[in-house]
N, C-alpha and C positions, 0 to 999 in steps of 0.2 A: 221340917223347917228348923233352922238354927235359932237358938235363943239369942237375943241381941247382945248379951254379955259374951257369949262364946264367939260370936262374929267379931266383936271389938277386940277380944283377946287375941284371936288369930291374926287379925290385921296389925295389931300392935307388935306382936312377936315378929311377923314378917317384915314390918317396917324397921324394927330394931336390927334384924339380921342384915337388911340391905344397907343400913347406915354403917354397921360394923364392917361389912365387906368393902364398902366405898372408902372408909377410913383406912383400912388395911392397904389399899392400893395407893394411898397418898404418901407412903414412906419414901426414904431415900432409895435411889436406884443403885443396884450393885453393878460393878464393872463386869463386862462380859467374861464369862469363864470363872467368876468368883461365886462361891456358895454364900448363902445367907448368913452363916455363922461368922464368916470373916468380914463381911461388909457392914454388919450392924455395929460392932465395936468401933470400926473406923469412922462410920458416920457419926456415932455418938462423940468420938474424940474430936472430930472436926468442929462440933458445936460446943464443946466444953471449953469455956473461957480460960480455965486453969491449965489446960493442956499445953505444954511448951512446944510440941511438935508442929501443930498447924500454924502457930503464931508467926514463926520466922517465914514460912512460905507465904502467908497472907501479907505480912509486912513487906517482904521483898517484892511481891507482885504489885502491891499498891504503890510502893515508892518507885518501882521500876517503870510502871506504865505511864504515869504523868510526866516523868522526867523529860522525854523528848518534846512534849508539848510545852512544858514550862520553859525549856531552853529556847525553843523557837519564839515563844512569847517575849522572853526577856530580851532576846536579840532584836525583835521587832519594836519593842517599846523603849529600847535603849537603856535598860537598867535592871536593877534588882527590886523594883517596886517601891523604892524609897518615897516616890511621889504619892504613894497610897497611905503614908503615915499620918496625914492630916484628915483622913476620912473621905477624900475625894481624889479620883484619878481616872485617867483614860489609859486603856491597855489595848494594844493591837496584837492579834494572835492568828495563827492558822490552826485549824483542827479543833483543839480544845486547850484550856488553860485553867490553872488553879493559882490564886494569889491571895495574900492577906490585905485587909483594909482595916485601919484603926478606926474605931468608933467610940462613942461615949462609954459604952459598957465593956470595951476591950477589943481584942482583935477578931474580926469576922473573917470567914473564908469565902471567897468568891470562886465559883466554878462556872465555866461557860464552855459551850461546845457548839460548833457550827453543824447544823443538821440540814437535811434536804429542804425543809420548809421554814428555816429561819435559824435563830441562835437561841439555844436553851440556856438560861441563866439561873443561878441560884446562889443564895447566901446561907451560911450556917452560923448560928449564934456563937459568941465566944465560949459558951459552956458546952458547945457541941450538940445541943438539943434544939432541933427545929430550925427555924429560919423560914425560908420560902423560896419560890422561884416561879418561872414561867417561860413561855416561848415568845421571843420577840420576832415577829414575822418579817419586818423590813426596816430599813433605816428610818429613824424618826419615831419608832415605837419605844414606849417607856413602861416599865413595870415599877409600880410604887407599892410598898408594903408599909403598913402602919403598925405602931407599937401594940395596938389592941388586937392585931391579927387580921384586920381587914386589909384590902388592897385593891388595886385597879391596874388594868392594862389599857393603854391608850396609844394611838398613833397620830402624829401630826400636831400634837399639843405642845405648848412650851414646857420645858423641863422645870419642874418645881423642886425646891429644896425639901428633903424629907423632914418629917417631924421628929423630935427626939425619940430615939428607940426604934425608928423606922429606917427604911432605905429606899433608894431609887436606882434602878439599872436602866440605862438608856443605850440603844443601839445607834451608834453614829454612822458606821459604814459597814457594808456587807458586799464582798466581791468574791464570788466562788466560795472557797473554803477559808477565806481571810476576813476577819471582822475587827472592828474597833468598838469597844464598849466603854461606857462611862459608869463608874460606880460611886455613889455618894451615900455615906452612912450618917444618920442623924444622931 
């Protein structure tokens, strides 16, 4: 018969080995045909913020992808989002869009995308940290976020003005992959 301490030691060692093996499998994947010694430095460089090589690729990709959506949205809404300078605007778009809205704390960034089950909307704080978002399922749905971090999603209710430091996103129209949203920043 095993002593209880021996039993616990064996199970602790076995558990530690399983955790180590599982963690080893969670690393970055190497490209087919590449050995581990060449993929590890590349993976580390991709995550290194000081590395100049990945930054242009990421910046080029991030600025290149939204451009068609933004152009479509600007054409649909008839401008360059100047109407968003007072903290309230309506924007018509197809697919997805990203645009600025001035608020009491600075310029917020609105992102919206038509999905299969509604319009996914979100705002990012002027400092780039946080914000919030949600899915507006049908026209008449409103997402309200409060300065304290609380919020609500409602459909069919009157649109309320946001409290200072909060915001309201309202889905006015949804037709296929085209939507009209209203953004109001408090």
